[in-house]
N, C-alpha and C positions, 0 to 999 in steps of 0.2 A: 579651248584649254580644258583638260580633264578636270572632273570634279575633285576638289580637295588639293589640287596641285598649287604650289606657291605662286603667287603673282610675280611676273618678271620685274626685276628692279628697274625703276625709271632711269632713262639715260641721263637725265639732268642730275640725278643723285650720284651716279657713278662719276660724272664729270666733276661734281662738287668735291667728292672724296679725293679724286686725283689732284685737283687744284690744292686742296688742303695739305696733302702729303708733300707736294712740290713746295708749297709755302713754308712748311715746317723745315724741309731740307735746306731751303735757301736761308731761312732765319738762323738755323743752327750753324750753317757754314759761315755766315757773316759774323756771328757772335764768336766763333772759335778761330777763324782764320786771322793770324796776326797781321798787323799793318806795319808799314815802314817806320811810322812814328813810335810804335810800341817797341820795335826792335832797336831803334836808335836810343831809346831810353833805358834799355836793358844794360846793366852795368857789366855783365859778362860778355856781351856781344860788342860793347862799345870799342874795345881795343881792335876788333876786327871789322868795324863798321865800314871801312873803306872797301872791303871786299864783299861783305854780306849785303850791303845796301846798294850795290851796283845796279843800275837801272835794268840791265839785261836779265838780271836774276829775278826781276819782278814783273816781267812781261809774260803774258800767257800765249805761248807759241806751241807749234806742233812738236817741237823737240823738248822744250823746257818743262812742259806739263807732264808728259810721260816719265821723264827723268825724276821730276819731283815726286810723283806717286811711287815710283820704284824705290827711291831713296827713303821716303817716309815709311814704306813697308819694312825696309831693312832695319832702320833705326828703331821703329816702333816695336818690332818683335824682339830684337836682340837686346837693346839697351832699356833697362827698367826705370831709369831716372833721367830727368832733364832732357827728355826726348826732343822737345821743340828746339832747345838750345843746340843740341848736337845736329839736328836736321838742318838748322840754319847755317851752322858753321861748316858743315860738309857740303852744302849746296854749291858753293863757289868752286869746289874741287871738280865737280862733274857738270857744272853749268846747269843746275836744276832750278826750277822755280821755287823760291824760298817759301812763300805762303802755302803752296800746294804740298810741299814736303812736310812742313810743320803740321798742316791739317791732317795729312794721312797718318801721322803717328798716333792719332786717336783710334786707329784700328785695334789697339790694345787699350782696354779700359777695365774697370772692376767686373764687368759682365763677361768679357771675352777672355781675359787673362787666365782664369782658372782652367777653362776648357783648352786653351792653347797650351798651357803647361802640361796638362795630362796627355794631350796629343804628342807634344814634344818628347815627353818621357818614353812613350811607346815607340815613336819613330827612332829616337836615339838608341834605345835598348835593342831594337830589332837590327838596326844597321851595325852597331858595334858587335852584336852576336854573329851576324853574317860575316863581318870583317874578320873576327877571331877564327872563323872556320876556314879561312883561306890560308895558303901556305905562307905568304909573306905577312899578312895582317898589317897593311900599311898604316891604317888609322890608329890601331892600338899601339903599334910600334912607335909612331910619332908622339903619341900621348905619353908613353913611358920614357922616351929618350929626350924629350924637349919640355919646354915650359907651357906646352899647349893647354894642358889641363888647367893650370893656374890662370892662364889668360882667358879661357872660356868661362871659368867660374867667376872671375873678377868682372868680366864684361857683362855677363847676363845675370849675375847674382843667384845662379842656380847650381845644382849639383852637376857633375860631369855629364851624366847620361842626358839629363834634361837640357843642359846647355848645348850639347852637341845636336840634339834634336831641334832646338830653337834656331840654331844657325842654318841647318838644312832647310827647315820650313821657311825661314826668312829669305834665303836665296831663291828658293822656288817661287815664293809669293812675289818677290821683287821682279823676277824675270817675267812671270805671267802677267802681273799687273802692268808692266811696261808695255807689252804688246797689246793687251786688251785696251789700255788707255789710248794707245796710238790709233787703233782701229776706230774706237768710239770718237776720238777727236776728229779724225778725217771724215767720218760719217756726218758729224755735226757741222763741220765746215761746208761739206758738200750740200747739206740741206739748206744752210743759210744762203749759199750762192744760188741754189735753185729758187729759193723764195725771192731773192732780189731780182732774178731774171723774170719771174712771174709778175712781180709788182711792176717792173719796168715795162713789160709787154702790156699789162692792163692799163697803165697810164698812157702808153702810146696809142692803144686802141681807143681809149676814152677821148683823146685829143682828136 
């Protein structure tokens, strides 16, 4: 090792840091992921409990989990209030995992929301400008001739340009997160199956 060069970080230190990060993530997830009991006690969800609390919406499967992430992204970015409530109520319409959808709405928080709204304003401003330069200008025409502007502003609580940008970002984030989660889930399942096979072979060889 060259004189004055920093000593390499011990492997056990890196492993400890990795375990600590994983522990924190698991702890945060358990603390913020709603349970069926909590949902059942919620007075706003109680009238829809027969739908929201259906057992298939609380199973972690290769279809329900990606749908939950995608729905949580959509709700978390577009709707600024009662996000967990809306995520839960909308889950049964697309057969998404309720706790995953509710947890994913935390993608927006006091730290990420200001940055997201700045980005949304820039995206919305650019897209509306590009649309206005076309012959038909379909988006601007729809906004002028319909109640689209009022609907976007009511739904997001933002001005028209920012609201339009939020919807665009939400749709893109929802689609991307769906496919990414699907790939990650399949990879995780494949690793679990491989680990089970290895353990079975090791037991067979030991016998």
